[in-house]
C-alpha positions, 0 to 999 in steps of 0.5 A: 758108759758113765759120763761125768760133768760139772754143773752148778744145778745138776737136777736142772741140768738133767731136766734140760737134757731130757727136754732136748735143751741140753748138749747135742751129745745127750740128745741121742742118748735120752733119757739121762738120769742123775745118779751121783752128785758131790758139792764143792766150795770152788769151781776149781775143786769141782773141776779137779774132781771131775778130772779124777773121776774121768780117769776111773774105769767103768767098773770103778765108776759103777762102784762109786755110784752104787755106794751112794745109792 
């Protein structure tokens, strides 16, 4: 599974998840690793992109990640 979410500080968010202070969902799926990030000028743009990414299939998400590494 490749989850996507919006965060203002993604590296701090990943660190919080790994220290047990993150969402309940990730507590049983540790460690989390930040493998993809994009910047947007507004929260609205970021949420629209998040919605589009969540509609992608697993293979498409993996392809997107591999293009950025």
